[in-house]
PyMOL Python script that loads the backbone (N, CA, C, O; Angstrom):
from pymol import cmd

cmd.read_pdbstr("""\
ATOM      1  N   MET A   1       0.895  -0.961  -0.094  1.00  0.00           N
ATOM      2  CA  MET A   1      -0.115   0.129  -0.059  1.00  0.00           C
ATOM      3  C   MET A   1       0.868   1.300  -0.113  1.00  0.00           C
ATOM      4  O   MET A   1       2.064   1.387   0.165  1.00  0.00           O
ATOM      5  N   PHE A   2      -0.012   2.146  -0.553  1.00  0.00           N
ATOM      6  CA  PHE A   2       1.248   3.654  -0.861  1.00  0.00           C
ATOM      7  C   PHE A   2       0.770   4.613   0.332  1.00  0.00           C
ATOM      8  O   PHE A   2      -0.351   5.024   0.632  1.00  0.00           O
ATOM      9  N   ASN A   3       1.835   4.785   0.811  1.00  0.00           N
ATOM     10  CA  ASN A   3       1.415   5.641   2.029  1.00  0.00           C
ATOM     11  C   ASN A   3       1.509   7.130   1.825  1.00  0.00           C
ATOM     12  O   ASN A   3       2.432   7.427   1.066  1.00  0.00           O
ATOM     13  N   LEU A   4       0.816   8.152   2.286  1.00  0.00           N
ATOM     14  CA  LEU A   4       0.552   9.624   1.981  1.00  0.00           C
ATOM     15  C   LEU A   4       1.762  10.496   2.196  1.00  0.00           C
ATOM     16  O   LEU A   4       2.321  11.404   1.582  1.00  0.00           O
ATOM     17  N   GLY A   5       1.972   9.693   3.580  1.00  0.00           N
ATOM     18  CA  GLY A   5       3.045  10.604   3.943  1.00  0.00           C
ATOM     19  C   GLY A   5       4.569  10.472   2.936  1.00  0.00           C
ATOM     20  O   GLY A   5       5.258  11.402   2.519  1.00  0.00           O
ATOM     21  N   ASP A   6       4.802   8.795   2.720  1.00  0.00           N
ATOM     22  CA  ASP A   6       5.830   8.749   1.363  1.00  0.00           C
ATOM     23  C   ASP A   6       5.665   9.458   0.490  1.00  0.00           C
ATOM     24  O   ASP A   6       6.637  10.139   0.162  1.00  0.00           O
ATOM     25  N   PHE A   7       4.400   9.619  -0.265  1.00  0.00           N
ATOM     26  CA  PHE A   7       4.532  10.359  -1.486  1.00  0.00           C
ATOM     27  C   PHE A   7       4.583  11.729  -1.409  1.00  0.00           C
ATOM     28  O   PHE A   7       4.701  12.291  -2.498  1.00  0.00           O
ATOM     29  N   ILE A   8       4.515  12.578  -0.223  1.00  0.00           N
ATOM     30  CA  ILE A   8       4.884  13.783   0.249  1.00  0.00           C
ATOM     31  C   ILE A   8       6.302  14.077   0.444  1.00  0.00           C
ATOM     32  O   ILE A   8       6.902  15.126   0.206  1.00  0.00           O
ATOM     33  N   PHE A   9       6.741  12.963   0.922  1.00  0.00           N
ATOM     34  CA  PHE A   9       8.275  13.441   1.286  1.00  0.00           C
ATOM     35  C   PHE A   9       8.960  13.170   0.003  1.00  0.00           C
ATOM     36  O   PHE A   9       9.859  13.944  -0.324  1.00  0.00           O
ATOM     37  N   GLN A  10       8.570  11.890  -0.990  1.00  0.00           N
ATOM     38  CA  GLN A  10       9.382  12.095  -2.447  1.00  0.00           C
ATOM     39  C   GLN A  10       9.038  13.197  -2.962  1.00  0.00           C
ATOM     40  O   GLN A  10      10.023  13.686  -3.516  1.00  0.00           O
ATOM     41  N   VAL A  11       7.904  14.008  -3.088  1.00  0.00           N
ATOM     42  CA  VAL A  11       7.727  15.421  -3.786  1.00  0.00           C
ATOM     43  C   VAL A  11       8.944  16.048  -3.226  1.00  0.00           C
ATOM     44  O   VAL A  11      10.073  16.072  -3.717  1.00  0.00           O
ATOM     45  N   LEU A  12       8.455  16.631  -1.939  1.00  0.00           N
ATOM     46  CA  LEU A  12       9.722  17.641  -1.404  1.00  0.00           C
ATOM     47  C   LEU A  12      10.758  17.182  -1.598  1.00  0.00           C
ATOM     48  O   LEU A  12      11.493  18.168  -1.649  1.00  0.00           O
ATOM     49  N   MET A  13      11.610  15.944  -1.815  1.00  0.00           N
ATOM     50  CA  MET A  13      12.834  15.545  -2.160  1.00  0.00           C
ATOM     51  C   MET A  13      13.080  16.024  -3.794  1.00  0.00           C
ATOM     52  O   MET A  13      13.876  16.905  -4.120  1.00  0.00           O
ATOM     53  N   PHE A  14      12.392  15.405  -4.550  1.00  0.00           N
ATOM     54  CA  PHE A  14      12.305  15.862  -6.121  1.00  0.00           C
ATOM     55  C   PHE A  14      12.536  17.566  -6.151  1.00  0.00           C
ATOM     56  O   PHE A  14      13.435  18.145  -6.762  1.00  0.00           O
ATOM     57  N   LEU A  15      11.470  18.194  -5.319  1.00  0.00           N
ATOM     58  CA  LEU A  15      11.748  19.686  -5.334  1.00  0.00           C
ATOM     59  C   LEU A  15      12.721  20.251  -4.972  1.00  0.00           C
ATOM     60  O   LEU A  15      13.088  21.303  -5.496  1.00  0.00           O
ATOM     61  N   PHE A  16      13.423  19.605  -3.878  1.00  0.00           N
ATOM     62  CA  PHE A  16      14.659  20.026  -3.519  1.00  0.00           C
ATOM     63  C   PHE A  16      15.937  19.696  -4.367  1.00  0.00           C
ATOM     64  O   PHE A  16      16.987  20.336  -4.404  1.00  0.00           O
ATOM     65  N   LEU A  17      15.680  18.811  -4.885  1.00  0.00           N
ATOM     66  CA  LEU A  17      16.714  18.250  -5.993  1.00  0.00           C
ATOM     67  C   LEU A  17      16.737  19.330  -7.217  1.00  0.00           C
ATOM     68  O   LEU A  17      17.785  19.834  -7.621  1.00  0.00           O
ATOM     69  N   ILE A  18      15.653  19.574  -7.669  1.00  0.00           N
ATOM     70  CA  ILE A  18      15.428  20.294  -8.758  1.00  0.00           C
ATOM     71  C   ILE A  18      15.604  21.936  -8.319  1.00  0.00           C
ATOM     72  O   ILE A  18      15.721  22.673  -9.298  1.00  0.00           O
ATOM     73  N   GLY A  19      15.634  22.499  -7.220  1.00  0.00           N
ATOM     74  CA  GLY A  19      15.983  23.376  -6.568  1.00  0.00           C
ATOM     75  C   GLY A  19      17.795  23.622  -6.845  1.00  0.00           C
ATOM     76  O   GLY A  19      18.395  24.368  -7.620  1.00  0.00           O
ATOM     77  N   ILE A  20      18.186  22.803  -6.010  1.00  0.00           N
ATOM     78  CA  ILE A  20      19.779  22.469  -6.114  1.00  0.00           C
ATOM     79  C   ILE A  20      20.548  22.450  -7.049  1.00  0.00           C
ATOM     80  O   ILE A  20      21.719  22.823  -6.973  1.00  0.00           O
ATOM     81  N   ILE A  21      19.762  21.825  -8.498  1.00  0.00           N
ATOM     82  CA  ILE A  21      20.332  21.987  -9.712  1.00  0.00           C
ATOM     83  C   ILE A  21      20.200  23.409 -10.404  1.00  0.00           C
ATOM     84  O   ILE A  21      21.081  23.998 -11.031  1.00  0.00           O
ATOM     85  N   SER A  22      18.904  23.827 -10.150  1.00  0.00           N
ATOM     86  CA  SER A  22      18.697  25.240 -10.761  1.00  0.00           C
ATOM     87  C   SER A  22      19.483  26.348 -10.130  1.00  0.00           C
ATOM     88  O   SER A  22      19.838  27.352 -10.745  1.00  0.00           O
ATOM     89  N   ILE A  23      19.716  26.126  -8.957  1.00  0.00           N
ATOM     90  CA  ILE A  23      20.953  27.257  -8.060  1.00  0.00           C
ATOM     91  C   ILE A  23      22.211  27.034  -8.720  1.00  0.00           C
ATOM     92  O   ILE A  23      22.891  28.030  -8.968  1.00  0.00           O
ATOM     93  N   ILE A  24      22.698  25.736  -9.093  1.00  0.00           N
ATOM     94  CA  ILE A  24      23.926  25.493  -9.390  1.00  0.00           C
ATOM     95  C   ILE A  24      23.847  25.925 -11.189  1.00  0.00           C
ATOM     96  O   ILE A  24      24.866  26.452 -11.637  1.00  0.00           O
ATOM     97  N   VAL A  25      22.846  25.735 -12.018  1.00  0.00           N
ATOM     98  CA  VAL A  25      23.035  26.586 -13.274  1.00  0.00           C
ATOM     99  C   VAL A  25      23.022  28.034 -13.315  1.00  0.00           C
ATOM    100  O   VAL A  25      23.540  28.787 -14.140  1.00  0.00           O
ATOM    101  N   GLY A  26      22.226  28.336 -12.110  1.00  0.00           N
ATOM    102  CA  GLY A  26      22.048  30.060 -12.533  1.00  0.00           C
ATOM    103  C   GLY A  26      23.570  30.631 -12.016  1.00  0.00           C
ATOM    104  O   GLY A  26      24.187  31.546 -12.562  1.00  0.00           O
ATOM    105  N   ALA A  27      23.973  29.933 -10.942  1.00  0.00           N
ATOM    106  CA  ALA A  27      25.033  30.448 -10.440  1.00  0.00           C
ATOM    107  C   ALA A  27      26.531  30.585 -11.464  1.00  0.00           C
ATOM    108  O   ALA A  27      27.374  31.478 -11.545  1.00  0.00           O
ATOM    109  N   SER A  28      26.359  29.035 -12.278  1.00  0.00           N
ATOM    110  CA  SER A  28      27.555  29.024 -13.455  1.00  0.00           C
ATOM    111  C   SER A  28      27.177  30.050 -14.423  1.00  0.00           C
ATOM    112  O   SER A  28      28.037  30.799 -14.888  1.00  0.00           O
ATOM    113  N   LYS A  29      25.734  30.147 -14.816  1.00  0.00           N
ATOM    114  CA  LYS A  29      25.479  31.288 -16.021  1.00  0.00           C
ATOM    115  C   LYS A  29      26.084  32.523 -15.714  1.00  0.00           C
ATOM    116  O   LYS A  29      26.732  33.147 -16.555  1.00  0.00           O
ATOM    117  N   SER A  30      25.905  32.924 -14.522  1.00  0.00           N
ATOM    118  CA  SER A  30      25.848  34.484 -14.014  1.00  0.00           C
ATOM    119  C   SER A  30      27.663  34.364 -14.025  1.00  0.00           C
ATOM    120  O   SER A  30      28.196  35.283 -14.647  1.00  0.00           O
ATOM    121  N   LEU A  31      28.348  33.625 -13.580  1.00  0.00           N
ATOM    122  CA  LEU A  31      29.806  33.326 -13.356  1.00  0.00           C
ATOM    123  C   LEU A  31      30.290  33.728 -15.202  1.00  0.00           C
ATOM    124  O   LEU A  31      30.907  34.752 -15.497  1.00  0.00           O
ATOM    125  N   PHE A  32      29.937  32.900 -16.008  1.00  0.00           N
ATOM    126  CA  PHE A  32      30.094  33.169 -17.238  1.00  0.00           C
ATOM    127  C   PHE A  32      29.926  34.192 -18.231  1.00  0.00           C
ATOM    128  O   PHE A  32      30.598  34.430 -19.235  1.00  0.00           O
ATOM    129  N   SER A  33      28.926  34.739 -17.776  1.00  0.00           N
ATOM    130  CA  SER A  33      28.064  36.080 -18.344  1.00  0.00           C
ATOM    131  C   SER A  33      29.182  37.257 -17.844  1.00  0.00           C
ATOM    132  O   SER A  33      29.696  38.038 -18.644  1.00  0.00           O
ATOM    133  N   LYS A  34      29.466  37.255 -16.414  1.00  0.00           N
ATOM    134  CA  LYS A  34      30.544  38.387 -16.054  1.00  0.00           C
ATOM    135  C   LYS A  34      31.642  38.085 -17.050  1.00  0.00           C
ATOM    136  O   LYS A  34      31.936  39.002 -17.817  1.00  0.00           O
ATOM    137  N   LYS A  35      32.165  37.165 -17.134  1.00  0.00           N
ATOM    138  CA  LYS A  35      33.393  36.539 -17.934  1.00  0.00           C
ATOM    139  C   LYS A  35      33.776  37.340 -19.254  1.00  0.00           C
ATOM    140  O   LYS A  35      34.718  38.107 -19.456  1.00  0.00           O
ATOM    141  N   LYS A  36      32.625  36.867 -20.187  1.00  0.00           N
ATOM    142  CA  LYS A  36      32.226  37.658 -21.424  1.00  0.00           C
ATOM    143  C   LYS A  36      31.704  38.892 -21.353  1.00  0.00           C
ATOM    144  O   LYS A  36      31.357  39.424 -22.408  1.00  0.00           O
ATOM    145  N   SER A  37      31.552  39.558 -20.159  1.00  0.00           N
ATOM    146  CA  SER A  37      31.039  40.900 -20.666  1.00  0.00           C
ATOM    147  C   SER A  37      32.649  41.669 -20.426  1.00  0.00           C
ATOM    148  O   SER A  37      32.997  42.685 -21.030  1.00  0.00           O
ATOM    149  N   ASN A  38      33.465  40.960 -19.457  1.00  0.00           N
ATOM    150  CA  ASN A  38      34.971  41.479 -19.416  1.00  0.00           C
ATOM    151  C   ASN A  38      35.567  41.638 -20.900  1.00  0.00           C
ATOM    152  O   ASN A  38      36.169  42.599 -21.379  1.00  0.00           O
ATOM    153  N   GLU A  39      35.197  40.327 -21.523  1.00  0.00           N
ATOM    154  CA  GLU A  39      36.195  40.174 -22.778  1.00  0.00           C
ATOM    155  C   GLU A  39      35.444  40.953 -23.966  1.00  0.00           C
ATOM    156  O   GLU A  39      36.130  41.145 -24.970  1.00  0.00           O
ATOM    157  N   ASN A  40      34.015  41.464 -23.981  1.00  0.00           N
ATOM    158  CA  ASN A  40      33.435  42.308 -24.632  1.00  0.00           C
ATOM    159  C   ASN A  40      34.242  43.762 -24.308  1.00  0.00           C
ATOM    160  O   ASN A  40      35.114  44.201 -25.059  1.00  0.00           O
ATOM    161  N   ASN A  41      33.882  44.316 -23.283  1.00  0.00           N
ATOM    162  CA  ASN A  41      34.295  45.434 -22.808  1.00  0.00           C
ATOM    163  C   ASN A  41      36.097  45.410 -23.219  1.00  0.00           C
ATOM    164  O   ASN A  41      36.524  46.514 -23.559  1.00  0.00           O
ATOM    165  N   ARG A  42      36.746  44.689 -23.210  1.00  0.00           N
ATOM    166  CA  ARG A  42      37.993  44.540 -23.784  1.00  0.00           C
ATOM    167  C   ARG A  42      38.322  44.743 -25.489  1.00  0.00           C
ATOM    168  O   ARG A  42      39.383  45.123 -25.985  1.00  0.00           O
ATOM    169  N   ILE A  43      37.292  44.431 -26.062  1.00  0.00           N
ATOM    170  CA  ILE A  43      37.155  44.167 -27.212  1.00  0.00           C
ATOM    171  C   ILE A  43      36.866  45.341 -27.947  1.00  0.00           C
ATOM    172  O   ILE A  43      37.482  45.764 -28.926  1.00  0.00           O
ATOM    173  N   GLU A  44      35.789  45.873 -27.344  1.00  0.00           N
ATOM    174  CA  GLU A  44      35.129  47.236 -27.523  1.00  0.00           C
ATOM    175  C   GLU A  44      36.178  48.452 -27.381  1.00  0.00           C
ATOM    176  O   GLU A  44      36.083  49.494 -28.031  1.00  0.00           O
ATOM    177  N   GLN A  45      37.122  48.195 -26.507  1.00  0.00           N
ATOM    178  CA  GLN A  45      37.978  49.253 -26.388  1.00  0.00           C
ATOM    179  C   GLN A  45      39.118  49.068 -27.697  1.00  0.00           C
ATOM    180  O   GLN A  45      39.514  49.905 -28.507  1.00  0.00           O
ATOM    181  N   LYS A  46      39.395  47.889 -27.568  1.00  0.00           N
ATOM    182  CA  LYS A  46      40.570  47.585 -28.950  1.00  0.00           C
ATOM    183  C   LYS A  46      39.979  48.350 -30.575  1.00  0.00           C
ATOM    184  O   LYS A  46      40.667  48.892 -31.441  1.00  0.00           O
ATOM    185  N   LEU A  47      38.334  48.108 -30.535  1.00  0.00           N
ATOM    186  CA  LEU A  47      37.655  48.527 -31.791  1.00  0.00           C
ATOM    187  C   LEU A  47      38.008  50.224 -31.632  1.00  0.00           C
ATOM    188  O   LEU A  47      38.374  51.003 -32.513  1.00  0.00           O
ATOM    189  N   ASP A  48      37.796  50.437 -30.422  1.00  0.00           N
ATOM    190  CA  ASP A  48      37.693  52.012 -30.474  1.00  0.00           C
ATOM    191  C   ASP A  48      39.172  52.476 -30.917  1.00  0.00           C
ATOM    192  O   ASP A  48      39.223  53.366 -31.766  1.00  0.00           O
ATOM    193  N   LYS A  49      40.180  52.037 -30.499  1.00  0.00           N
ATOM    194  CA  LYS A  49      41.550  52.119 -30.638  1.00  0.00           C
ATOM    195  C   LYS A  49      41.676  52.553 -32.325  1.00  0.00           C
ATOM    196  O   LYS A  49      41.924  53.625 -32.876  1.00  0.00           O
ATOM    197  N   VAL A  50      41.381  51.182 -32.839  1.00  0.00           N
ATOM    198  CA  VAL A  50      41.248  51.005 -34.485  1.00  0.00           C
ATOM    199  C   VAL A  50      40.910  51.946 -35.404  1.00  0.00           C
ATOM    200  O   VAL A  50      41.574  52.416 -36.328  1.00  0.00           O
ATOM    201  N   ILE A  51      39.190  52.286 -34.845  1.00  0.00           N
ATOM    202  CA  ILE A  51      38.935  53.469 -35.339  1.00  0.00           C
ATOM    203  C   ILE A  51      39.410  54.529 -35.427  1.00  0.00           C
ATOM    204  O   ILE A  51      39.465  55.218 -36.446  1.00  0.00           O
ATOM    205  N   GLU A  52      39.918  54.855 -34.077  1.00  0.00           N
ATOM    206  CA  GLU A  52      40.784  56.198 -34.038  1.00  0.00           C
ATOM    207  C   GLU A  52      41.961  56.413 -35.209  1.00  0.00           C
ATOM    208  O   GLU A  52      42.065  57.232 -36.122  1.00  0.00           O
ATOM    209  N   LEU A  53      42.621  55.538 -34.858  1.00  0.00           N
ATOM    210  CA  LEU A  53      43.550  55.152 -35.885  1.00  0.00           C
ATOM    211  C   LEU A  53      43.170  55.146 -37.247  1.00  0.00           C
ATOM    212  O   LEU A  53      43.732  55.919 -38.024  1.00  0.00           O
ATOM    213  N   LEU A  54      42.583  54.632 -37.506  1.00  0.00           N
ATOM    214  CA  LEU A  54      41.817  54.687 -39.034  1.00  0.00           C
ATOM    215  C   LEU A  54      41.201  55.968 -39.387  1.00  0.00           C
ATOM    216  O   LEU A  54      41.108  56.313 -40.565  1.00  0.00           O
ATOM    217  N   GLU A  55      40.753  56.727 -38.363  1.00  0.00           N
ATOM    218  CA  GLU A  55      40.252  58.102 -38.516  1.00  0.00           C
ATOM    219  C   GLU A  55      41.525  59.270 -38.674  1.00  0.00           C
ATOM    220  O   GLU A  55      41.315  60.380 -39.164  1.00  0.00           O
ATOM    221  N   LYS A  56      42.759  58.863 -38.217  1.00  0.00           N
ATOM    222  CA  LYS A  56      43.585  59.836 -37.968  1.00  0.00           C
ATOM    223  C   LYS A  56      44.416  59.164 -39.574  1.00  0.00           C
ATOM    224  O   LYS A  56      45.161  59.915 -40.204  1.00  0.00           O
ATOM    225  N   ASP A  57      44.220  58.087 -39.936  1.00  0.00           N
ATOM    226  CA  ASP A  57      44.853  58.085 -41.218  1.00  0.00           C
ATOM    227  C   ASP A  57      44.024  58.453 -42.496  1.00  0.00           C
ATOM    228  O   ASP A  57      44.566  58.431 -43.601  1.00  0.00           O
ATOM    229  N   LYS A  58      42.868  58.749 -42.359  1.00  0.00           N
ATOM    230  CA  LYS A  58      42.202  59.383 -43.532  1.00  0.00           C
ATOM    231  C   LYS A  58      42.246  60.689 -43.701  1.00  0.00           C
ATOM    232  O   LYS A  58      42.038  61.300 -44.749  1.00  0.00           O
ATOM    233  N   ASN A  59      42.619  61.275 -42.271  1.00  0.00           N
ATOM    234  CA  ASN A  59      43.184  62.807 -42.547  1.00  0.00           C
ATOM    235  C   ASN A  59      44.220  63.222 -43.145  1.00  0.00           C
ATOM    236  O   ASN A  59      44.441  64.430 -43.230  1.00  0.00           O
TER     237      ASN A  59
END
""", "prot")
cmd.dss("prot")
cmd.show_as("cartoon", "prot")
cmd.util.cbc("prot")
cmd.orient("prot")
C-alpha cells in the first residue's frame, strides 16, 4: 500500500533536488556572463582604438 506521507516526502525531495540543480545552473551562468562581459569590454576598447587610428589615417 502506498502511504501519503511517503508520497509527500518524495515530492519534497524531488523539488529540493530540482532547486539545487537550478541554483548550480544559475550560478554558473552568472559567472560565465561576467567573464564574457569583461572580454566584450576589452574588444570594444580595441575596436575604438582601431577606429581612431583609421580616422587619423584618413585625415
